[in-house]
C-alpha positions in Angstrom: 183.6 249.8 157.8 182.0 252.2 160.3 184.1 253.5 163.2 182.4 254.7 166.4 184.2 256.8 169.0 183.1 257.0 172.6 185.6 258.8 174.7 183.2 258.8 177.7 182.1 255.2 177.6 180.1 253.9 180.5 178.5 250.9 182.2 174.8 251.5 182.0 172.6 250.0 184.7 168.9 249.8 183.9 166.5 249.6 186.8 162.7 249.2 186.8 161.1 251.3 189.6 157.4 251.8 189.7 156.2 255.3 190.7 159.6 256.7 191.4 159.5 259.5 193.9 162.3 261.6 195.2 163.0 261.2 198.9 161.4 257.8 199.1 162.9 254.3 199.4 162.2 252.1 196.5 162.8 248.4 196.0 163.4 246.8 192.7 164.7 243.6 190.9 168.4 243.4 190.0 169.2 245.7 187.1 170.6 244.9 183.7 174.2 246.0 183.0 175.7 246.7 179.6 178.3 248.9 177.9 177.0 252.3 177.1 177.7 255.8 175.8 176.3 257.2 172.5 179.0 255.8 170.2 178.7 252.3 171.7 174.9 252.5 171.3 175.4 253.4 167.6 177.8 250.5 167.2 175.3 248.1 168.8 172.5 249.2 166.5 174.8 249.0 163.4 175.7 245.5 164.2 172.0 244.6 164.7 171.5 245.9 161.1 174.3 243.7 159.8 176.8 246.5 159.3 180.6 246.2 159.7 181.6 248.3 162.7 184.5 248.9 165.1 184.0 250.6 168.4 186.8 252.6 169.9 187.2 255.0 172.9 188.7 255.1 176.3 188.3 252.5 179.1 189.7 252.5 182.6 189.5 250.4 185.8 187.0 247.6 186.5 184.3 249.5 184.7 186.5 249.7 181.6 187.0 245.9 181.8 183.3 245.4 181.9 182.8 247.7 178.9 185.2 245.7 176.7 183.9 242.4 178.0 180.3 243.3 177.2 181.3 244.4 173.7 183.1 241.2 173.1 180.1 239.2 174.4 177.9 241.1 172.0 180.1 240.4 169.0 181.1 244.0 168.5 184.7 244.4 167.3 186.5 247.0 169.5 189.8 248.6 170.1 189.8 250.7 173.3 192.7 252.6 174.7 193.3 252.0 178.4 193.4 254.9 180.9 194.3 255.0 184.6 191.1 256.5 185.9 187.9 254.6 186.3 185.3 254.7 183.5 182.0 256.1 184.5 178.7 254.4 185.4 175.2 255.5 184.5 171.9 254.5 185.9 168.7 254.4 183.8 165.4 254.2 185.8 162.4 253.0 183.9 158.8 253.0 185.2 157.2 249.7 184.4 153.8 251.4 185.1 154.1 252.7 181.5 154.9 256.5 182.0 157.2 256.3 178.9 159.7 258.4 180.8 163.3 257.4 181.6 165.3 259.0 184.4 169.0 259.0 183.8 171.7 259.6 186.4 175.0 260.1 184.6 178.5 260.5 186.1 180.9 263.1 184.6 183.4 260.5 183.6 187.1 259.9 184.2 190.1 262.2 184.3 192.1 261.7 181.1 195.8 262.5 181.1 197.5 264.3 178.1 199.6 261.2 177.3 196.5 259.0 177.3 194.6 261.4 175.0 197.7 261.4 172.7 197.8 257.6 172.6 194.1 257.6 171.7 194.8 260.1 168.9 197.4 257.8 167.4 195.0 254.8 167.6 192.1 256.9 166.1 194.2 258.1 163.1 195.2 254.5 162.4 191.6 253.2 162.6 190.4 255.9 160.3 192.6 254.4 157.6 190.2 251.4 157.2 186.9 253.3 157.7 184.2 254.6 155.4 182.6 256.8 158.0 183.3 257.7 161.6 180.8 258.6 164.4 182.2 260.9 167.1 179.6 260.7 169.8 178.7 261.7 173.4 180.1 263.9 176.1 183.8 264.4 176.7 185.6 263.1 179.9 187.2 265.4 182.3 190.4 267.3 181.2 189.7 266.6 177.5 189.7 269.9 175.7 186.2 271.0 174.6 187.4 271.5 171.1 188.7 267.9 170.8 185.9 266.9 168.4 186.9 269.7 166.0 190.5 268.3 165.9 189.2 264.8 165.4 186.9 265.9 162.6 189.8 267.7 160.8 191.8 264.4 160.9 188.9 262.5 159.4 188.6 265.1 156.7 192.4 264.9 156.0 191.9 261.1 155.5 188.7 261.7 153.4 186.5 259.8 155.8 182.8 260.8 156.2 182.4 262.2 159.7 179.4 262.5 162.0 179.3 264.5 165.2 176.6 263.7 167.8 177.3 265.6 171.0 175.8 268.6 172.9 176.7 271.9 174.5 180.1 273.4 174.0 181.8 270.3 172.5 179.1 270.4 169.8 179.4 274.1 169.2 183.1 274.0 169.0 183.0 270.8 166.9 181.2 272.6 164.1 184.5 274.3 163.5 185.7 271.0 162.2 183.0 271.0 159.5 181.3 267.7 160.2 179.5 266.0 157.3 176.5 265.4 159.5 175.4 266.3 163.0 172.4 264.7 164.8 171.2 266.7 167.8 167.9 266.1 169.4 165.5 269.1 169.6 166.7 270.3 173.0 170.3 270.2 171.9 169.5 272.0 168.7 167.6 274.7 170.6 170.6 275.3 172.8 172.9 275.5 169.8 170.9 278.1 167.9 169.7 280.0 171.0 165.9 279.8 170.7 163.0 277.4 171.3 161.1 275.8 168.5 157.5 276.5 168.5 156.7 275.5 164.9 158.1 273.5 162.0 159.2 276.7 160.4 161.4 277.4 163.5 163.0 274.0 162.9 163.7 274.8 159.3 165.3 278.1 160.3 167.4 276.2 162.8 168.5 273.7 160.2 169.7 276.6 158.0 171.5 278.3 160.8 173.3 275.1 161.9 174.5 274.6 158.3 175.8 278.2 158.4 177.7 277.4 161.6 179.7 274.7 159.8 177.7 271.4 159.5 177.3 270.1 155.9 174.0 268.3 156.8 171.8 268.1 159.8 169.2 265.8 161.3 167.2 267.1 164.3 165.6 264.2 166.1 162.2 264.5 167.9 159.8 262.2 169.7 157.7 261.9 166.6 160.5 261.5 164.0 163.1 263.9 162.6 163.7 266.9 160.4 166.7 267.1 158.1 168.7 269.3 155.8 171.0 267.8 153.1 172.3 268.7 149.7 171.2 266.2 147.1 171.5 266.5 143.3 173.1 269.9 143.8 170.2 271.5 145.7 169.3 271.9 149.3 166.6 269.5 150.6 164.5 270.0 153.7 162.6 266.9 154.9 160.3 266.0 157.7 159.8 262.3 158.7 157.1 261.3 161.2 156.1 258.0 162.8 152.8 257.2 164.6 153.0 257.2 168.4 154.0 253.8 169.8 153.8 252.3 173.3 157.3 253.2 174.4 159.3 250.8 176.6 162.3 253.1 176.9 163.3 256.2 174.8 166.9 256.0 175.8 169.2 255.5 172.8 166.5 256.0 170.1 168.5 258.8 168.5 171.6 256.6 168.4 169.5 253.8 166.6 168.2 256.4 164.2 171.7 257.5 163.3 172.7 253.9 162.8 169.8 253.4 160.5 170.6 256.5 158.5 174.2 255.4 158.0 173.2 251.9 157.0 170.7 253.1 154.5 173.1 255.6 153.0 175.8 252.9 152.7 173.2 251.0 150.7 173.0 254.1 148.4 169.3 254.8 149.2 168.1 258.3 148.3 168.2 260.5 151.4 164.4 260.6 151.8 164.2 256.8 151.9 167.2 256.7 154.2 165.5 259.1 156.6 162.4 256.9 156.5 164.4 253.9 157.4 166.3 255.8 160.1 163.2 257.0 161.9 161.9 253.5 161.8 165.1 252.3 163.5 164.7 254.9 166.2 161.1 253.9 166.8 162.0 250.2 166.9 164.6 250.8 169.5 162.0 252.3 171.9 160.5 248.8 172.1 163.5 247.6 174.0 164.8 248.5 177.5 168.5 248.5 176.6 169.9 251.4 174.4 170.9 250.4 170.9 168.8 247.3 170.7 166.5 246.8 167.7 164.9 244.1 165.6 165.4 244.5 161.9 162.1 242.8 161.2 160.4 245.5 163.4 162.3 248.2 161.5 160.9 246.9 158.2 157.3 246.9 159.6 157.6 250.4 161.0 159.2 251.8 157.8 155.9 251.4 156.0 154.3 253.7 158.7 156.8 256.5 158.4 155.7 259.5 156.4 158.3 261.7 154.7 157.5 265.1 153.3 159.6 267.8 151.7 159.5 271.3 153.3 160.2 274.7 151.8 163.3 276.7 152.8 162.7 279.4 155.4 163.3 282.1 152.9 160.6 280.9 150.5 
């Protein structure tokens, strides 16, 4: 079973606004509402791929009710800890004119009391006991220590559960102290982590090596055209690049979450990492064909897998 953790869960509202301009009034059709946050997106994609998954996190107020109701309606098993403050809302604005750009307006999230975080820690430790892998994903709500992910990762390691961290900024940097088995930043998040911009594939390889030195055991950096990865396989370091042809994108939001779900599903099926990365990139590409984050069609994944090219890269020192 997979366990996904979304401390800063949200209600995502997706709107379609043609030619969005700041300072102008825009009219649009009613938006679509669904539970969101990176961990929830991963759980939704895992379920679409037929994988056993439980989603957990924090939920508060009417927005929290809507989050758990949407998960129930979607057939996703969940166990959220209730908090007093209201869960956040996020707005995703898509341009139906086909700009392939999404504008996101994201609230910071609720205030979490120490006793609420302690209660979640107890639930988290219990749920780890029945899990093969855990995904700790997204931003942290207010008043949650920025090193919380490192603590959660150490608990996963204590229980011998494969642990993935997918966050950004200081929670990601501090989380590396918990030695995650895998981290999955996008290119911008990886650049912030290592402190330089990537101008070439060689720069990305250097970044992969540096991130491993910072504490991650393996790394996948996601990009618009696919992903680059570092993993140890058969006792040796392996650097891979997977690319997919450009598609007509409906929405890019949540593509990285779908990619991660695909990677986990493929590795659970014991595919070699190169083939798992191929499948993962196809999942990310398939999700861009849907407006709602975490949605994908397994048949489309299979079709796109044949189009993904995977190549091995040389280490930076070579």
